[in-house]
Backbone as numpy.savetxt, mean C-alpha at the origin, in Angstrom:
# Nx Ny Nz CAx CAy CAz Cx Cy Cz
21.67 -15.60 3.54 20.65 -15.31 3.21 20.08 -14.33 4.17
19.40 -13.31 3.87 19.14 -12.05 4.73 17.36 -12.37 5.07
17.37 -11.94 6.12 16.07 -12.10 6.77 15.45 -10.93 6.93
13.84 -11.36 6.34 12.78 -10.07 6.42 11.49 -10.01 7.15
11.17 -9.26 7.64 10.21 -9.42 8.44 9.07 -8.64 7.79
8.21 -9.03 7.03 6.86 -8.66 6.45 5.75 -8.47 7.68
4.91 -7.32 7.71 4.17 -6.98 8.69 3.07 -7.05 7.90
1.69 -7.92 8.03 0.90 -7.43 6.96 1.23 -8.79 6.24
1.90 -10.00 6.12 2.05 -10.54 5.15 1.50 -11.02 4.49
-0.12 -11.68 4.67 -1.10 -12.10 4.60 -2.03 -11.37 3.75
-1.64 -10.25 3.93 -2.81 -9.19 3.13 -2.05 -9.15 1.63
-3.00 -8.33 0.97 -3.09 -8.38 -0.49 -1.91 -7.87 -1.15
-1.29 -6.66 -0.63 0.20 -6.36 -0.71 1.50 -7.39 -0.32
1.03 -7.94 0.76 1.90 -8.36 1.34 2.28 -10.16 0.91
1.50 -10.42 -0.15 1.46 -11.66 -0.36 2.49 -11.36 -1.38
2.51 -10.42 -2.58 3.16 -10.04 -3.43 4.46 -9.60 -3.29
4.79 -8.94 -2.01 5.92 -8.85 -1.51 6.65 -9.90 -1.28
6.09 -10.79 -0.52 6.43 -11.75 0.01 7.10 -12.89 -1.22
6.36 -12.75 -2.21 6.77 -13.69 -3.61 7.73 -12.84 -3.65
7.74 -11.47 -3.76 9.01 -10.64 -4.87 10.30 -11.26 -4.10
10.60 -11.01 -2.87 11.80 -10.91 -1.69 11.96 -12.35 -1.93
11.21 -13.51 -1.83 11.54 -15.24 -1.67 12.36 -14.92 -3.59
11.43 -15.02 -4.49 12.21 -14.49 -5.52 13.51 -14.46 -5.43
14.12 -13.13 -5.06 15.48 -12.80 -4.59 16.12 -13.05 -3.64
15.87 -14.39 -3.11 17.01 -14.95 -2.23 17.02 -14.01 -0.83
16.04 -13.60 -0.39 15.43 -13.74 0.83 14.83 -14.24 1.55
15.10 -14.76 2.63 14.31 -15.80 4.20 13.22 -14.60 4.59
11.87 -15.29 4.14 10.77 -14.05 4.24 10.22 -15.13 5.75
9.96 -13.93 6.73 9.06 -14.02 7.43 8.16 -13.10 7.91
6.57 -13.44 8.34 5.83 -12.86 8.54 5.26 -12.63 9.72
4.49 -11.40 10.01 3.60 -11.09 11.33 2.23 -10.69 10.85
1.43 -11.53 11.35 -0.12 -10.16 11.41 -0.48 -10.60 12.50
-2.12 -10.17 12.56 -3.13 -10.26 13.50 -4.05 -11.58 14.06
-4.03 -12.31 13.04 -4.81 -13.73 12.77 -3.90 -14.54 12.55
-4.49 -15.58 13.41 -3.74 -17.38 13.51 -3.72 -17.71 12.14
-2.79 -18.00 11.31 -2.44 -18.47 10.28 -2.05 -20.29 10.43
-2.52 -21.07 10.13 -1.94 -22.54 10.84 -0.67 -23.14 9.40
-0.09 -24.15 9.77 0.70 -24.33 8.59 1.64 -24.05 7.77
1.85 -22.12 8.52 2.95 -21.54 7.92 4.29 -21.39 9.18
5.44 -22.00 9.39 6.28 -21.71 10.16 6.93 -20.75 10.23
7.26 -19.94 9.01 7.59 -18.80 9.09 6.47 -17.36 9.07
5.20 -17.71 9.98 4.42 -16.43 10.32 4.53 -16.39 12.05
4.33 -15.39 12.48 4.10 -15.35 14.00 2.73 -14.36 13.87
1.73 -14.98 14.91 0.76 -13.82 15.05 1.13 -13.10 16.22
0.77 -11.55 15.69 0.89 -10.43 16.86 0.41 -9.38 16.37
-0.60 -8.93 17.26 -1.33 -7.76 17.14 -0.57 -6.66 17.21
-0.36 -5.67 16.44 0.56 -4.63 16.55 -0.23 -3.44 17.82
-1.39 -3.62 18.22 -1.83 -2.78 19.46 -1.11 -3.67 20.58
-0.89 -4.50 20.42 -0.23 -5.39 21.59 1.17 -5.29 21.85
1.68 -4.23 22.26 3.35 -3.91 22.54 3.81 -5.41 22.80
3.74 -6.01 23.92 4.53 -6.96 24.67 4.39 -8.06 23.27
3.31 -8.34 22.60 3.30 -9.32 21.71 4.24 -9.05 20.66
4.29 -7.80 20.29 5.55 -7.42 19.01 6.55 -7.27 19.62
6.97 -7.15 20.81 8.38 -7.16 21.47 8.71 -8.31 21.60
8.21 -9.35 21.90 8.30 -10.99 21.83 8.72 -11.27 20.56
8.26 -11.19 19.44 8.19 -11.55 18.15 9.93 -10.90 17.61
9.36 -9.43 17.49 10.93 -8.66 17.21 12.45 -9.64 18.16
12.52 -9.84 19.29 13.29 -10.74 20.26 13.88 -11.78 19.60
12.31 -12.84 18.94 12.73 -13.80 18.66 13.36 -13.88 17.14
12.75 -12.99 16.11 13.04 -13.28 15.17 14.47 -12.13 14.32
14.63 -11.29 15.09 15.84 -9.99 14.63 15.95 -10.12 13.58
15.03 -9.48 12.39 15.24 -9.33 11.31 16.26 -8.66 10.64
17.03 -8.99 9.69 17.91 -7.95 8.91 17.02 -6.65 8.24
15.84 -7.00 8.26 14.99 -5.87 7.18 13.61 -6.17 7.24
12.88 -5.00 7.57 11.57 -4.98 7.95 10.58 -4.16 6.74
9.84 -4.86 6.57 8.80 -4.07 5.41 7.14 -4.06 6.36
7.32 -2.85 6.72 5.66 -2.90 7.67 4.40 -2.19 6.33
3.66 -3.18 6.69 2.88 -3.41 5.26 1.35 -3.05 6.39
1.41 -3.66 7.28 0.28 -3.81 8.25 -0.54 -2.43 8.94
-1.86 -2.36 8.26 -2.38 -1.43 8.60 -3.86 -1.39 8.10
-4.74 -0.41 8.45 -6.10 -0.29 8.03 -6.21 0.59 7.16
-5.91 -0.22 5.81 -5.92 1.10 4.74 -7.27 1.15 3.51
-8.24 0.84 3.98 -9.64 1.33 3.35 -9.91 2.61 3.81
-10.07 3.46 2.96 -10.32 4.52 3.12 -11.61 5.18 3.79
-12.55 4.32 3.07 -13.97 4.09 3.51 -14.05 3.55 5.16
-13.36 3.05 5.74 -13.48 1.97 6.78 -14.54 2.81 7.74
-15.27 2.43 8.54 -15.88 2.95 9.40 -15.74 3.49 10.76
-14.95 2.71 11.42 -14.47 3.02 12.76 -12.90 4.01 12.63
-13.28 5.45 12.70 -12.10 6.67 12.67 -10.98 6.24 13.82
-11.20 5.56 15.04 -10.61 5.49 15.96 -9.39 4.35 15.65
-10.04 3.26 15.05 -8.94 2.35 14.63 -7.82 2.82 13.95
-7.92 3.75 13.01 -7.02 4.25 11.76 -5.90 4.79 13.00
-5.95 5.21 14.05 -4.80 5.99 14.71 -4.07 4.49 15.72
-5.14 3.83 16.05 -4.78 2.73 17.41 -3.57 1.70 16.10
-4.32 1.70 14.77 -3.35 0.77 14.26 -2.46 1.39 13.33
-2.69 2.66 12.63 -1.58 2.89 11.67 -0.48 4.09 12.73
-1.06 4.09 13.69 -0.29 5.31 14.26 0.38 4.80 15.44
-0.13 4.04 16.52 0.22 3.43 17.64 0.62 2.24 17.37
0.34 1.68 16.60 0.93 0.03 16.19 2.15 0.28 15.77
2.41 1.15 14.69 3.53 1.26 14.00 4.65 1.83 15.07
4.39 2.66 16.17 5.02 3.11 17.11 5.27 1.68 17.99
4.27 1.00 17.96 4.96 -0.53 19.12 6.21 -1.11 18.07
5.84 -1.12 16.86 6.85 -1.87 15.95 7.90 -1.15 16.41
8.40 0.22 16.25 9.35 0.37 15.96 10.16 0.82 17.37
9.59 0.48 18.60 9.87 0.51 19.74 10.40 -0.84 19.94
10.07 -1.74 19.47 10.14 -3.27 19.34 11.73 -3.12 18.98
11.79 -2.96 17.59 12.89 -3.17 16.38 14.44 -2.44 17.45
13.73 -1.23 18.30 14.59 -0.36 18.91 15.57 -1.10 20.12
14.33 -2.15 20.49 14.99 -2.48 21.92 15.14 -4.10 21.44
15.33 -4.71 20.30 15.53 -6.15 19.96 16.90 -6.50 20.09
17.94 -5.75 20.34 19.46 -6.00 20.43 20.05 -5.89 19.03
18.95 -5.82 18.29 19.60 -5.93 16.89 18.83 -4.90 15.64
19.74 -3.86 15.41 19.48 -2.90 14.13 18.97 -3.49 12.80
17.77 -3.19 12.10 17.62 -4.37 10.84 18.92 -2.90 10.05
18.99 -3.58 8.66 19.46 -2.50 8.01 18.80 -1.47 6.93
17.05 -1.98 7.10 16.07 -1.21 6.43 15.23 -1.19 6.97
14.40 -0.52 7.68 12.94 -0.60 7.84 11.91 0.24 7.02
11.51 -0.29 6.15 10.41 0.34 5.08 8.88 0.33 5.66
8.42 2.16 5.77 7.45 2.08 6.32 6.28 2.36 5.35
5.19 2.00 5.04 4.10 1.97 3.41 3.26 3.49 4.55
3.38 4.42 4.13 2.69 5.39 4.60 1.55 5.62 3.34
1.30 6.47 2.28 0.33 6.75 1.53 0.41 8.43 0.90
0.09 8.28 -0.62 -0.24 9.51 -1.34 -1.18 10.15 -0.70
-2.68 9.45 -0.09 -3.37 9.94 0.06 -2.84 11.29 1.16
-1.78 11.29 1.78 -1.49 12.62 2.58 -1.29 13.95 1.84
-0.86 13.69 0.74 -1.52 14.77 0.13 -2.67 15.35 -0.39
-4.01 14.67 -0.24 -4.81 15.31 -0.05 -5.42 16.39 -1.35
-6.11 17.20 -1.57 -6.25 18.04 -2.81 -5.33 19.34 -2.62
-4.19 18.96 -2.15 -3.28 20.63 -1.86 -3.06 20.68 -3.50
-2.26 20.03 -4.24 -2.19 20.92 -5.72 -2.93 19.52 -6.69
-2.69 20.54 -8.03 -2.82 19.65 -9.27 -1.60 19.23 -9.81
-1.90 18.20 -10.85 -0.43 18.31 -11.57 0.65 17.12 -10.91
1.12 17.04 -11.26 2.44 15.66 -10.49 2.64 16.39 -9.69
2.85 15.48 -8.19 3.05 15.73 -7.07 4.29 14.69 -6.47
5.06 15.58 -6.56 6.43 15.19 -5.56 6.87 15.60 -4.21
7.71 14.50 -3.36 7.53 14.37 -2.01 7.75 15.87 -1.44
8.34 16.83 -2.05 8.22 18.30 -1.34 6.93 18.59 -1.56
6.04 18.37 -2.09 4.42 18.99 -2.10 4.13 19.21 -0.79
3.26 19.78 0.04 3.06 19.85 1.41 2.18 19.07 1.74
1.89 18.41 2.64 0.79 17.63 2.81 -0.58 18.33 3.10
-1.62 17.88 3.16 -2.84 18.50 3.29 -4.01 17.52 3.51
-3.74 16.20 4.16 -4.71 15.36 4.36 -6.00 15.66 4.40
-7.25 14.35 3.51 -8.54 14.91 3.58 -9.11 13.91 4.29
-8.79 13.23 4.75 -9.78 12.22 5.78 -8.67 11.50 6.49
-9.46 10.81 7.42 -9.07 10.43 8.67 -7.68 9.45 8.24
-7.97 8.44 7.39 -6.90 7.38 6.99 -5.71 8.09 6.76
-5.88 9.39 6.12 -4.73 9.88 5.38 -3.91 10.58 6.62
-4.48 11.33 7.41 -4.22 11.99 8.94 -3.12 10.87 9.49
-3.90 9.82 9.69 -3.30 9.02 10.66 -2.16 8.52 9.91
-1.78 8.58 8.41 -0.40 8.36 8.02 0.49 8.99 8.06
-0.10 10.36 7.82 0.80 11.71 7.98 1.46 11.41 9.67
0.32 11.03 10.50 0.51 11.37 11.91 2.04 10.08 12.18
1.37 8.69 11.47 2.35 7.84 11.54 3.98 8.45 10.75
3.93 8.97 9.97 5.43 9.42 9.30 5.93 10.47 10.33
5.31 11.41 11.19 5.90 12.44 11.92 6.43 11.71 13.15
5.83 10.57 13.70 6.18 9.94 14.67 7.29 9.01 14.40
7.55 8.59 13.08 8.56 7.77 12.88 9.72 8.04 12.64
9.80 9.87 12.47 11.08 10.58 12.59 11.89 10.44 13.96
11.12 10.46 14.88 11.44 10.23 16.34 12.16 9.14 16.40
12.39 8.33 15.46 12.99 7.15 15.75 14.12 7.25 14.60
14.60 8.20 13.73 15.59 8.20 12.86 16.58 8.16 13.49
16.91 8.66 14.70 18.33 8.60 15.53 18.70 6.79 15.15
17.75 6.10 15.79 17.77 4.60 16.38 17.63 4.14 15.13
16.61 4.05 14.07 16.36 3.08 13.33 16.54 3.90 11.79
16.97 2.87 10.62 17.15 3.03 9.31 15.98 2.91 8.90
15.36 4.24 8.50 13.96 4.37 8.34 13.78 4.84 6.57
13.14 3.83 6.06 12.56 4.50 4.58 11.35 4.42 4.35
10.42 5.73 4.17 9.05 5.80 3.81 8.44 5.57 2.71
7.75 5.02 2.08 7.14 5.30 0.93 5.55 5.54 0.75
5.25 6.24 -0.06 4.45 6.85 -0.16 3.47 6.26 -1.64
3.24 5.02 -1.55 2.38 4.30 -2.61 1.08 5.13 -3.03
1.04 5.41 -4.17 -0.29 5.67 -4.62 -1.50 4.77 -5.26
-2.29 5.23 -6.01 -3.42 3.62 -6.14 -2.57 2.61 -6.66
-2.58 1.32 -5.78 -2.48 0.34 -7.32 -3.31 -0.98 -6.69
-3.09 -2.02 -7.65 -4.18 -2.88 -7.96 -3.59 -4.30 -8.63
-4.59 -5.25 -8.67 -4.23 -6.58 -9.25 -4.99 -7.61 -8.50
-4.35 -9.03 -9.09 -5.44 -10.20 -9.00 -5.46 -10.08 -7.18
-5.87 -10.68 -6.36 -6.60 -10.93 -5.11 -7.03 -10.07 -3.98
-6.94 -8.55 -4.38 -7.48 -6.84 -4.07 -9.09 -7.13 -3.47
-9.17 -6.91 -2.46 -10.44 -6.96 -1.72 -11.53 -6.09 -2.79
-12.75 -6.31 -3.08 -13.46 -5.73 -3.97 -14.59 -4.29 -2.93
-13.51 -4.01 -1.97 -14.05 -2.96 -1.17 -13.15 -1.74 -1.56
-12.46 -2.56 -2.50 -11.72 -1.15 -3.48 -12.23 -0.88 -4.89
-11.94 0.20 -5.15 -12.62 0.45 -6.49 -12.64 -0.60 -7.58
-10.87 -0.62 -8.24 -10.89 -1.20 -9.53 -11.21 -2.62 -9.17
-11.01 -3.48 -8.10 -11.63 -4.97 -7.98 -12.78 -4.92 -8.11
-13.33 -3.86 -7.02 -15.21 -3.96 -7.73 -15.87 -3.89 -9.02
-14.96 -3.52 -9.79 -15.38 -3.15 -11.43 -14.98 -4.21 -12.22
-14.00 -4.40 -11.65 -13.30 -5.64 -12.31 -14.09 -7.27 -11.76
-14.85 -7.34 -10.92 -15.42 -8.13 -10.35 -16.98 -8.56 -11.50
-17.41 -6.95 -11.10 -18.58 -6.46 -12.11 -18.09 -7.51 -13.25
-17.72 -6.68 -14.01 -17.18 -7.28 -15.43 -17.11 -9.09 -15.69
-16.60 -9.36 -14.84 -16.12 -10.91 -14.62 -17.31 -11.95 -14.60
-18.37 -11.01 -13.77 -19.60 -11.45 -13.73 -20.76 -11.62 -14.33
-20.37 -10.56 -15.87 -21.34 -10.08 -16.38 -23.05 -9.53 -16.03
-22.03 -8.70 -15.07 -23.38 -7.66 -14.48 -23.72 -6.97 -15.40
-25.35 -6.56 -15.26 -25.76 -5.40 -16.32 -25.60 -3.97 -15.48
-25.46 -3.84 -14.36 -25.51 -2.38 -13.70 -24.11 -2.75 -12.53
-23.91 -1.26 -12.41 -22.80 -1.26 -11.35 -23.42 0.05 -10.64
-23.20 0.16 -9.09 -23.28 1.40 -8.55 -21.77 1.96 -8.24
-21.77 3.01 -8.56 -20.45 3.66 -8.16 -20.85 5.22 -7.77
-19.50 5.83 -6.77 -19.34 7.28 -6.93 -19.44 8.19 -7.55
-18.45 9.28 -7.28 -17.80 9.89 -7.92 -17.26 9.44 -9.39
-17.51 9.76 -10.81 -17.07 9.38 -11.78 -15.83 9.98 -11.99
-15.68 11.43 -11.76 -14.83 12.25 -12.39 -13.62 12.42 -11.36
-13.45 11.51 -10.62 -12.06 11.44 -9.93 -10.81 10.93 -10.80
-9.84 11.24 -10.59 -8.52 10.79 -11.29 -7.40 10.58 -10.41
-6.86 8.93 -10.77 -5.96 8.14 -10.07 -4.89 7.96 -10.65
-3.68 7.82 -10.40 -2.34 7.06 -10.89 -2.41 5.68 -10.40
-2.53 4.78 -11.24 -2.68 3.33 -10.63 -1.67 2.58 -11.26
-0.78 1.73 -10.37 0.00 1.46 -10.65 -0.41 -0.34 -10.31
0.74 -1.35 -10.85 0.34 -2.87 -10.75 1.01 -3.27 -9.50
0.44 -4.20 -8.69 1.12 -4.71 -7.47 2.42 -5.23 -7.53
2.18 -5.93 -8.64 3.79 -6.78 -8.53 4.69 -5.70 -8.99
4.45 -4.61 -9.79 5.66 -3.31 -9.57 5.97 -3.02 -8.31
4.87 -2.45 -7.75 5.16 -2.11 -6.33 5.83 -2.70 -5.62
6.07 -4.00 -5.67 6.66 -5.29 -4.80 7.93 -5.02 -5.22
8.08 -4.77 -6.06 9.18 -5.08 -7.19 10.33 -3.37 -6.32
9.59 -2.25 -6.42 10.19 -1.18 -6.10 10.25 -1.56 -4.65
9.67 -2.09 -3.61 9.74 -1.97 -2.31 10.99 -3.28 -2.26
11.21 -3.85 -2.72 12.17 -4.94 -2.42 13.67 -4.32 -3.27
13.46 -3.52 -4.44 14.69 -2.71 -4.65 15.30 -1.43 -3.66
14.10 -0.81 -2.91 14.60 0.06 -2.25 15.27 -0.61 -0.96
14.83 -1.31 -0.27 15.18 -2.62 0.82 16.91 -2.69 0.35
17.24 -2.94 -0.86 18.65 -3.18 -1.30 19.19 -2.05 -1.09
18.97 -1.08 -2.05 19.61 0.24 -2.10 19.59 1.04 -0.48
19.06 0.75 0.21 18.93 1.34 1.46 19.05 2.82 1.65
18.14 3.32 1.03 18.36 5.52 0.96 17.52 5.76 2.01
18.87 5.82 3.30 18.35 6.28 4.85 17.55 7.18 4.87
16.33 7.55 5.52 15.56 8.99 5.78 14.97 9.46 4.70
14.92 8.77 3.63 14.05 9.10 2.40 12.75 8.77 2.26
12.24 10.14 2.02 10.62 9.63 1.80 10.28 9.54 0.37
9.66 8.53 -0.20 9.68 7.80 -1.47 8.29 7.55 -2.27
7.81 8.60 -3.62 6.35 8.05 -3.90 6.67 7.10 -4.70
5.78 6.27 -4.75 5.92 4.95 -5.57 4.27 5.36 -6.59
4.62 5.25 -7.84 3.58 5.64 -8.48 4.03 5.21 -10.07
3.08 5.59 -11.16 3.22 5.17 -12.19 3.48 6.78 -12.83
2.92 7.92 -12.65 3.37 9.09 -13.54 2.26 9.52 -14.12
1.09 8.60 -14.59 0.05 8.64 -15.49 -1.34 8.64 -14.22
-2.09 9.29 -14.63 -3.45 9.07 -14.03 -4.58 8.68 -15.39
-5.96 8.17 -14.45 -6.87 7.66 -15.30 -8.30 7.92 -14.58
-9.09 8.61 -15.46 -10.35 8.62 -14.33 -11.05 7.23 -14.41
-11.97 7.52 -13.43 -13.29 5.96 -13.58 -13.55 5.74 -14.91
-14.02 6.61 -15.57 -14.97 6.53 -16.68 -13.78 5.86 -17.74
-12.45 6.31 -17.66 -11.69 5.86 -18.52 -11.50 4.11 -18.19
-11.66 3.65 -17.06 -11.14 2.71 -16.27 -12.47 1.61 -16.89
-13.78 2.26 -16.98 -14.80 1.68 -17.04 -14.75 1.61 -18.79
-14.23 2.06 -19.72 -13.89 1.83 -20.90 -12.67 0.78 -21.47
-11.55 1.25 -20.85 -10.79 -0.24 -20.85 -11.51 -1.40 -20.58
-12.13 -1.41 -19.49 -12.61 -3.03 -19.03 -14.05 -3.29 -20.17
-14.23 -2.39 -20.76 -15.74 -2.70 -21.67 -15.26 -3.19 -22.91
-13.41 -2.70 -23.35 -12.98 -3.10 -24.56 -12.22 -4.27 -23.98
-11.67 -4.51 -23.10 -10.99 -6.11 -23.05 -12.24 -7.31 -22.80
-13.50 -6.87 -22.47 -14.30 -7.58 -22.45 -15.34 -7.91 -23.43
-15.22 -6.96 -24.19 -16.98 -6.42 -24.92 -18.19 -6.75 -23.89
-18.18 -6.64 -23.12 -19.40 -6.58 -22.20 -19.32 -5.01 -21.64
-20.90 -4.29 -21.86 -21.31 -3.14 -21.40 -22.00 -3.07 -20.14
-21.76 -2.12 -18.87 -22.30 -2.56 -17.95 -23.02 -0.63 -17.58
-23.94 -0.54 -17.40 -24.57 0.82 -17.11 -24.42 1.29 -15.54
-23.80 2.16 -15.54 -23.51 2.72 -14.79 -24.44 3.67 -13.71
-24.56 3.70 -12.60 -25.46 4.31 -11.74 -24.55 4.85 -10.56
-25.06 6.44 -10.09 -23.97 6.89 -9.47 -25.02 6.95 -8.20
-24.21 6.50 -7.16 -25.43 6.28 -5.75 -24.64 7.39 -5.02
-25.31 8.47 -4.62 -25.09 9.54 -3.90 -24.25 8.75 -2.42
-24.88 7.63 -1.76 -23.95 7.20 -0.62 -22.81 7.15 -1.00
-21.99 6.79 -1.92 -20.61 6.14 -2.44 -19.64 7.88 -3.35
-20.68 8.80 -2.65 -19.68 10.08 -3.08 -19.55 10.59 -1.57
-18.31 10.51 -1.24 -17.53 11.33 -0.45 -17.25 12.90 -0.44
-17.74 13.27 0.48 -17.48 14.82 0.44 -16.24 15.48 0.62
-15.34 14.17 1.23 -13.94 14.71 1.35 -12.87 14.01 0.49
-13.71 13.68 -0.83 -13.30 12.59 -1.80 -11.85 13.57 -2.14
-10.60 12.94 -2.70 -9.37 13.25 -3.28 -9.58 13.56 -4.44
-10.06 14.76 -5.56 -10.14 14.30 -7.00 -9.13 14.05 -7.42
-8.14 14.36 -7.53 -6.81 13.85 -8.36 -5.67 13.86 -7.84
-5.19 12.28 -7.98 -3.80 12.13 -7.45 -3.07 11.78 -8.78
-1.75 12.36 -9.29 -1.00 11.94 -10.10 0.48 11.90 -9.37
1.19 10.87 -9.25 2.66 11.09 -8.85 3.76 11.46 -9.36
4.85 11.99 -9.32 5.99 12.09 -9.72 7.07 10.74 -9.18
7.28 10.24 -9.95 8.26 9.13 -9.46 9.84 9.33 -9.92
10.29 10.23 -9.86 11.36 10.77 -10.22 12.85 10.21 -8.95
12.21 10.69 -8.01 12.90 10.35 -6.67 13.44 8.70 -6.69
12.21 8.24 -7.13 11.99 7.09 -6.98 13.38 6.32 -8.11
13.01 6.75 -9.45 14.09 6.14 -10.32 15.21 6.46 -9.82
15.65 7.69 -9.08 16.69 8.17 -8.98 17.64 7.34 -7.83
16.89 6.59 -7.33 17.45 5.41 -6.08 17.62 4.33 -6.39
16.51 3.82 -7.42 16.81 2.51 -7.66 16.98 1.87 -9.30
16.73 3.40 -10.07 17.18 2.83 -11.63 15.97 2.78 -12.19
16.03 2.30 -12.95 14.83 2.20 -14.22 13.49 0.99 -13.62
12.75 1.75 -13.71 11.56 1.16 -13.07 10.00 1.39 -13.64
9.31 0.68 -14.10 7.74 1.10 -14.62 6.75 -0.05 -14.11
5.89 0.58 -13.87 4.54 -0.12 -13.90 3.82 -0.61 -15.55
3.42 -1.68 -15.30 2.69 -1.70 -17.00 1.55 -1.09 -16.87
1.19 -0.68 -17.99 -0.48 -0.01 -18.54 -1.08 -0.41 -17.59
-2.36 0.56 -17.26 -3.39 0.07 -16.44 -4.24 -0.93 -17.66
-4.32 -0.72 -18.26 -4.77 -1.86 -19.44 -4.41 -3.02 -18.95
-3.18 -3.48 -19.23 -2.79 -4.45 -19.12 -2.68 -5.31 -17.69
-3.06 -4.29 -16.78 -3.16 -5.04 -15.16 -4.82 -5.10 -14.84
-5.65 -4.52 -15.81 -6.78 -4.74 -15.72 -6.94 -5.80 -16.91
-5.96 -6.15 -17.69 -6.51 -7.07 -18.44 -6.35 -8.57 -17.75
-5.27 -8.67 -17.01 -4.50 -9.83 -16.05 -5.55 -10.02 -14.81
-6.21 -9.07 -14.33 -7.41 -8.97 -13.45 -8.56 -9.90 -13.85
-9.11 -9.25 -14.85 -10.17 -9.68 -15.78 -10.25 -11.44 -16.20
-9.15 -11.89 -16.42 -8.28 -13.08 -17.06 -8.15 -14.23 -15.89
-7.95 -13.84 -14.39 -7.46 -14.46 -13.91 -8.67 -14.26 -12.39
-8.74 -15.68 -12.15 -9.42 -15.72 -10.50 -8.64 -15.15 -9.73
-9.37 -14.78 -8.48 -9.06 -13.61 -7.62 -8.46 -14.59 -6.27
């Protein structure tokens, strides 16, 4: 049985990736910054604490690593923490892996499609030049460049997931916020720019893609994880109305409109499919129905 270490395992994505890997025969271990009582396969280590990270890697010596731990909310108020966690924290992890005495078969690093910024319209593939438009995206692109320094020591795969969602995602993210308002029967919702277009995937499909990439191990690859279809927030609201039969009044709050908002993100998943074979994410309306019909 192969042993995999998932950083950020208790987060939204980590829980689904753990379930996916367990279902396919992996021995799953997790690492995070907070205490979790009663889980013998979990180790507490803050990524910014290099010694704590080294200690965990020396103990576990995993066969594969999925690095999800990050500050991932674009609107997070502390810009400095993006770099401490997303850049320096990742460097601490890579240094610990390189010095652990066992080289994993694959180290999957989660970057973000936000690195593309507003540089292009249409379908974005991995050859598009990066043009990050916010601190989060800059921290992720910096992480990608930093990771290259370890490419001669570690078998790295970088994924650039576009937006994805599902049951259990925090309402600080847009689709769970919309779903939460519909589930509660709210009369009014305050949103920012409604004319932004996003490529939304289902978190369960994203977890499947990550697992399959671990299995095929496309070394030194940078891979989009996306649906190839974009939807505006107006369309999302219309889908939720059709599913629930409930209509919500939308009020645009200027405080939620970001000056550096990425207007359109739609990814090309050709490289992903060339590596792992047939792969699809459910239609967005199906994911929304799942979220609307289940408690988080």
